[in-house]
MARBALUM-764504 format. One record per residue (C-alpha): z, x, y; residue in one letter; chain. Coordinates in steps of 0.5 Angstrom, whole numbers, always signed. Each point is the difference from the previous one (the first is absolute). Example, Ala and Ser with C-alpha at 12.3 -4.5 7.8 and 13.67 -1.06 7.14 Angstrom:
2
R     Z     X     Y aa ch
R   +16   +25    -9  A  A
R    -2    +2    +7  S  A
end
This chain:
392
R     Z     X     Y aa ch
R   +41   -15    +5  M  A
R    -7    +2    -2  Y  A
R    +0    +7    +1  Q  A
R    +1    +5    -6  A  A
R    +7    +2    -2  N  A
R    +3    +7    -1  E  A
R    -3    +0    -7  Q  A
R    -7    -3    +2  G  A
R    +1    -7    -2  F  A
R    -3    -6    +4  Y  A
R    +5    -5    -4  G  A
R    -2    +1    -7  E  A
R    -6    +4    +1  F  A
R    -1    +7    +1  G  A
R    +4    +6    -2  G  A
R    -3    +7    -3  A  A
R    -2    +0    -7  Y  A
R    -2    +6    -1  I  A
R    -1    +6    -6  P  A
R    +5    +5    +0  E  A
R    -5    +6    +2  I  A
R    -1    -4    +7  L  A
R    +8    -2    +1  Y  A
R    +1    +6    +4  S  A
R    -6    -1    +5  C  A
R    +1    -7    +1  V  A
R    +7    +2    +1  L  A
R    -2    +5    +5  E  A
R    -4    -5    +4  L  A
R    +5    -5    +0  Q  A
R    +5    +4    +3  Q  A
R    -5    +3    +5  T  A
R    -5    -5    +2  Y  A
R    +5    -4    +5  L  A
R    +3    +6    +3  Q  A
R    -7    +3    +2  V  A
R    -4    -7    +2  I  A
R    +6    -2    +5  E  A
R    +0    +7    +3  S  A
R    -2    +1    +7  K  A
R    -5    +6    -2  E  A
R    -3    -5    -5  F  A
R    -1    -6    +4  Q  A
R    -3    +4    +6  T  A
R    -5    +4    -5  E  A
R    -1    -7    -3  Y  A
R    -1    -4    +6  H  A
R    -5    +5    +3  E  A
R    -4    +0    -6  L  A
R    -1    -7    +0  L  A
R    -2    +0    +7  R  A
R    -4    +5    +1  D  A
R    -3    +1    -7  Y  A
R    +0    -7    -3  V  A
R    -1    -4    +7  G  A
R    +6    -4    +0  R  A
R    +2    -5    +2  P  A
R    -5    -4    -4  S  A
R    -2    -6    +4  P  A
R    +2    -7    -1  L  A
R    -6    -4    +1  Y  A
R    +0    -8    +2  H  A
R    -6    -2    -5  A  A
R    -2    -6    +4  K  A
R    -6    -3    -4  R  A
R    +5    +1    -6  L  A
R    +5    -4    +3  S  A
R    -4    -6    +2  E  A
R    -2    +0    -7  R  A
R    +7    +0    -3  Y  A
R    +3    -4    +6  G  A
R    +6    +5    +2  A  A
R    +0    +6    +4  K  A
R    -2    +6    -5  I  A
R    +1    +7    +2  Y  A
R    -3    +6    -4  L  A
R    +4    +6    -1  K  A
R    -5    +5    +0  R  A
R    +2    +6    -5  E  A
R    -8    +0    -2  D  A
R    -1    +4    +7  L  A
R    +5    +6    -2  N  A
R    -3    +7    -2  H  A
R    -2    -1    -7  T  A
R    -1    -7    +0  G  A
R    +6    -3    -2  A  A
R    +8    -1    +0  H  A
R    +1    +6    -5  K  A
R    +0    +6    +5  I  A
R    +6    -3    +3  N  A
R    +4    +2    -7  N  A
R    -4    +6    -2  T  A
R    +2    +4    +7  I  A
R    +7    -2    -1  G  A
R    +0    +2    -7  Q  A
R    -4    +7    +1  I  A
R    +5    +2    +6  L  A
R    +6    -2    -5  L  A
R    -4    +5    -6  A  A
R    +0    +5    +5  K  A
R    +7    +0    +2  H  A
R    +2    +0    -7  M  A
R    -4    +6    -1  G  A
R    -5    -3    -5  K  A
R    -7    +4    -1  T  A
R    -4    -5    -4  R  A
R    -2    -8    +1  I  A
R    -2    -5    -5  I  A
R    -2    -7    +1  A  A
R    -2    -6    -3  E  A
R    -5    -5    +3  T  A
R    -4    -7    -2  G  A
R    -5    -1    +6  A  A
R    +0    +7    +2  G  A
R    +3    -2    +7  Q  A
R    +7    +4    -2  H  A
R    -4    +5    -3  G  A
R    -4    +2    +6  V  A
R    +6    -1    +4  A  A
R    +4    +5    -4  T  A
R    -6    +5    +0  A  A
R    +0    -1    +7  T  A
R    +7    +2    +2  V  A
R    -1    +6    -6  C  A
R    -6    +3    +4  A  A
R    +4    -1    +7  L  A
R    +6    +4    -3  M  A
R    -4    +5    -5  N  A
R    +3    -2    -6  L  A
R    -3    -1    -7  P  A
R    -1    -7    -2  C  A
R    -2    -4    -7  V  A
R    -2    -7    +0  V  A
R    +0    -4    -6  Y  A
R    -4    -6    +0  M  A
R    -2    -5    -6  G  A
R    -7    +1    -2  K  A
R    -2    -7    +1  L  A
R    +2    +1    +8  D  A
R    -3    +7    +0  V  A
R    -7    -4    -1  E  A
R    +1    -6    +4  R  A
R    +3    +4    +6  Q  A
R    -5    +6    +1  Q  A
R    +1    +0    +7  P  A
R    +7    +2    +0  N  A
R    -1    +5    -6  V  A
R    -5    +4    +4  K  A
R    +5    +0    +6  K  A
R    +6    +2    -4  M  A
R    -5    +6    -3  E  A
R    -2    +2    +7  M  A
R    +7    +0    +2  L  A
R    +1    +5    -5  G  A
R    +4    -4    -5  A  A
R    -1    +0    -8  T  A
R    -2    -7    -2  V  A
R    +2    -1    -7  V  A
R    -3    -6    -4  P  A
R    +5    -3    -5  V  A
R    -3    -3    -6  T  A
R    +6    -3    -3  S  A
R    +1    -8    +0  G  A
R    -4    -4    +4  N  A
R    -1    +6    +4  M  A
R    +3    -3    +7  T  A
R    +6    +1    +4  L  A
R    +5    +0    -5  K  A
R    -3    +5    -4  D  A
R    -1    +5    +6  A  A
R    +7    -1    +1  T  A
R    +2    +2    -7  N  A
R    -4    +6    +0  E  A
R    +3    +2    +7  A  A
R    +7    -1    -3  I  A
R    -2    +4    -6  R  A
R    -2    +6    +5  D  A
R    +6    -1    +4  W  A
R    +4    +1    -7  C  A
R    -4    +6    -1  S  A
R    +1    +4    +7  H  A
R    +7    -3    +2  P  A
R    +2    +6    +4  S  A
R    -6    +1    +5  D  A
R    -3    -7    +0  T  A
R    +1    -6    +5  F  A
R    -3    -6    -3  Y  A
R    -2    -4    +6  I  A
R    +0    -8    -2  I  A
R    -4    -4    +4  G  A
R    +4    -7    -1  S  A
R    +7    -3    +0  T  A
R    +0    +2    -8  V  A
R    +3    +5    -4  G  A
R    +7    +2    -1  P  A
R    +5    +0    +6  H  A
R    -1    +3    +5  P  A
R    -7    -2    +1  Y  A
R    +0    -7    +1  P  A
R    +5    +1    +6  D  A
R    -3    +6    +2  M  A
R    -7    -3    +1  V  A
R    +2    -6    +3  A  A
R    +4    +4    +5  R  A
R    -6    +4    +2  L  A
R    -5    -6    +0  Q  A
R    +5    -4    +4  S  A
R    -3    +3    +6  V  A
R    -5    -6    -1  I  A
R    +5    -6    +1  S  A
R    +4    +4    +6  A  A
R    -7    +0    +4  E  A
R    -1    -7    -2  V  A
R    +7    -2    +4  K  A
R    -2    +4    +6  E  A
R    -7    -3    +0  Q  A
R    +2    -7    -1  L  A
R    +5    +1    +6  Q  A
R    -6    +2    +4  E  A
R    -5    -5    -2  K  A
R    +5    -6    -2  E  A
R    +6    +1    +4  G  A
R    +4    +0    -6  R  A
R    +1    +6    -6  S  A
R    -1    -5    -6  H  A
R    -6    -4    -3  P  A
R    +1    -6    -4  D  A
R    -4    +3    -6  Y  A
R    -1    +7    -2  L  A
R    -6    +1    -6  M  A
R    -2    +6    -4  A  A
R    -3    +1    -6  C  A
R    +4    +3    -6  V  A
R    -1    +4    -6  G  A
R    +5    +6    +0  G  A
R    +2    -3    +7  G  A
R    +0    +6    +5  S  A
R    -4    -4    +6  N  A
R    +4    -6    -2  A  A
R    +7    +4    +1  A  A
R    -2    +3    +6  G  A
R    -2    -7    +3  T  A
R    +6    -3    -2  V  A
R    +5    +5    +1  Y  A
R    +3    -1    +7  H  A
R    +0    -8    -2  Y  A
R    +3    +0    -7  L  A
R    +7    -3    +3  D  A
R    -3    -4    +6  D  A
R    -1    -7    -3  N  A
R    -4    -3    +5  R  A
R    -6    +4    -3  V  A
R    -3    -3    -6  K  A
R    -3    +6    -5  I  A
R    -6    -2    -4  T  A
R    -3    +5    -5  L  A
R    -7    +0    -3  A  A
R    -1    +3    -7  E  A
R    -6    +1    -4  A  A
R    -2    -6    -5  A  A
R    -6    +4    -2  G  A
R    -4    -6    -4  K  A
R    +6    -4    +0  G  A
R    +7    +0    -1  V  A
R    +0    -3    -7  D  A
R    -7    +3    -2  S  A
R    +3    +6    -3  G  A
R    -4    +5    +5  E  A
R    +5    +0    +6  S  A
R    +5    +4    +4  A  A
R    +4    -5    +2  A  A
R    +6    +3    -2  T  A
R    +6    -4    +3  I  A
R    -3    -6    -3  H  A
R    -1    +3    -7  L  A
R    +5    +5    +0  G  A
R    +7    +1    -3  T  A
R    +5    +5    +1  E  A
R    -1    +7    -3  G  A
R    -1    +7    +2  I  A
R    -6    +3    +2  I  A
R    -1    +7    +3  H  A
R    +8    +1    +1  G  A
R    +2    -6    +3  S  A
R    +2    -7    -2  R  A
R    -4    -5    +2  T  A
R    -5    -6    -2  L  A
R    -6    +2    -4  L  A
R    -5    -3    -4  M  A
R    +2    +1    -7  Q  A
R    +0    -2    -7  T  A
R    +6    -3    -4  P  A
R    +1    +6    -3  D  A
R    +0    +4    +7  G  A
R    -8    +3    -1  Q  A
R    -3    +0    +7  I  A
R    -5    -5    +1  V  A
R    -6    +3    +3  E  A
R    -2    -3    +7  P  A
R    -6    -2    +3  Y  A
R    -2    -1    +8  S  A
R    -7    +1    +3  I  A
R    +5    +4    +5  S  A
R    +1    +7    -3  A  A
R    +6    +1    +5  G  A
R    +4    -7    -3  L  A
R    -2    +2    -7  D  A
R    +7    +1    -2  Y  A
R    +4    -3    -6  P  A
R    +7    +1    +4  G  A
R    +2    -2    +7  I  A
R    +5    +4    +5  G  A
R    +7    -2    -2  P  A
R    +1    -2    +8  L  A
R    -5    -5    -1  H  A
R    +3    -2    -7  A  A
R    +6    -1    +4  H  A
R    -3    -4    +5  L  A
R    -4    -5    -5  A  A
R    +6    -1    -4  R  A
R    +5    -1    +6  S  A
R    -5    -5    +3  G  A
R    -1    +4    +6  R  A
R    -7    +1    -1  A  A
R    -5    -5    -2  Q  A
R    -5    +3    -5  I  A
R    -7    -3    +0  L  A
R    -6    +2    -5  A  A
R    -7    +2    +3  V  A
R    -5    +0    -5  D  A
R    -6    +5    +0  D  A
R    -5    -5    +3  D  A
R    +5    -3    +5  E  A
R    +1    +7    +3  A  A
R    -8    +2    +0  I  A
R    +0    -7    +4  R  A
R    +5    +2    +5  A  A
R    -3    +7    +1  A  A
R    -7    -3    +2  F  A
R    +4    -5    +4  E  A
R    +4    +5    +4  L  A
R    -7    +4    +1  T  A
R    -4    -5    +3  Q  A
R    +6    -3    +4  L  A
R    +3    +6    +3  E  A
R    -5    +6    -2  G  A
R    +5    +3    -4  I  A
R    -2    +2    -7  I  A
R    +7    +1    -4  P  A
R    +2    +3    -6  A  A
R    +0    -4    -6  L  A
R    +8    +1    -1  E  A
R    +0    -3    +7  S  A
R    -5    -5    -1  S  A
R    +6    -3    -5  H  A
R    +5    -1    +6  A  A
R    -6    -4    +3  L  A
R    -2    -4    -6  G  A
R    +7    -3    +1  A  A
R    -1    -3    +6  L  A
R    -4    -6    -2  P  A
R    +7    -1    -5  K  A
R    +4    -1    +6  M  A
R    +2    -6    +5  K  A
R    +1    +3    +7  F  A
R    +2    -4    +6  K  A
R    -4    +2    +6  A  A
R    +6    +3    +4  S  A
R    +1    +5    -6  D  A
R    -1    +7    +1  V  A
R    -2    +4    -6  V  A
R    -1    +7    -1  V  A
R    -4    +3    -6  L  A
R    -1    +7    -2  T  A
R    -7    +2    -1  L  A
R    +2    +6    -4  S  A
R    -6    +4    +0  G  A
R    -8    -1    +1  R  A
R    -5    -1    -4  G  A
R    -5    +6    +0  D  A
R    +3    +2    -7  K  A
R    -2    -7    -3  D  A
R    -7    -1    +2  M  A
R    -3    +1    -6  D  A
R    +4    -6    -3  T  A
R    -1    -4    +6  Y  A
R    -8    +1    +0  L  A
R    +0    -2    -7  R  A
R    +3    -7    +2  Y  A
R    -4    +0    +6  F  A
R    -7    +0    -4  N  A
R    +2    -5    -5  R  A
end
C-alpha cells in the first residue's frame, strides 16, 4: 500500500519528470536497479561491506535517562556510530556497487550538511572512482569539517552560488552536470528524492535500519515492533529506512519531525509538509514550498541537512494518507533537544537528529510505550553552531 508502483508513484506522488537528455540514463537505471540489488552477488558484497567497513549492525540503545524524562521506554537507533558518522553510508555503498555494475566511470553527488558528500567521497576512494560533490556556498561555510574530509578523500567540492546557496541549489547543479555527461556519469542522490527509481532505491538501501530494529527489538523486548517510530525528515532517507519494514504494520505509529526554522509561519522555515503544495521538484511530483505561480520558496533551517524546499514522495504520501504524524520543530527546540541528549546520555547528536529529539516534548506517551528514535548522525560537524548557542 505504501510502496512505489512500477512507475515510481506513492499514491499521487513520485514519478520521473526529467529533461529529454536524461531519459535514457534514467530508463537504464529503472530497468537495472532491482535486478542488480536483488541479486545474490550484490547482496553478498553489500552486506559484507556494511558489516566489515561500516560497522553494522548499529546498536539499538535503551536511553534510560531520556526514557525517564519522557515517560516511555525510548531506544535510540545509533546510526551516528556508522563509519563516516551517519546513515548516509548505507546508501552510498549500495549505489557505488550499482554504478560499477553499470560500467559508470565518474561519480557526482549533491550534499547539504556534508554527510552524504563525505559518504560518497568515502566509497569513491574505496572503489577508486573520481568524485565531484556539489555543495551550496553557505553550507560549505557552515560545514567546514565535512568539506575538508571530502577533499582529503580525493573529491572535488564545487561551491554553488545560485539561489540561497544551500541543498536545493547544489541539487540543481548536480542535475546540470548529469545532463552534460549522461553516458559515463552516475549521480548518487543522497535522499529519497529525485526521479524514479531514486526514492525507491534509496529507501531499499536504507531499509537495513528497520530490518535491524526488528531483530534487535525481538531480542530486547520479546517483540519485533515498537509502539512509535520517530525520525527527522528533510529529503527523508533516514526516515524511510526507519519505517520501511513497518509501513503496513498499523500497530506502529510513525512520527516524523521536519525543520520549522524560525517558526512555521515566520517566512524562514523548511517545514515542507506543513507549508507545501503539490508540484514538481528535481524530477518528482511531491509537496514543495512554492509561490502561487510555481516559483520555489527558499527554505531556511539551522540544519543544513533539512534545508530543502521539497520532501521525498514517500513521505508526502505518508502525510497525505494520514499514516505518519508530521511535527514541525524549530531551531531553538532542536538546539535544546541536542543539549538535553548530550547532558542526559553523553551523546552529541547531529542537528538533523536533534529535530527528531525535539519532537519528544510534543508527544504523549504511556509508560508502557516502546519508542524507537533514529539518531541519524553525530554532532561533530555542527560543533561551531552548538558552541555559538552554548556561549550566548
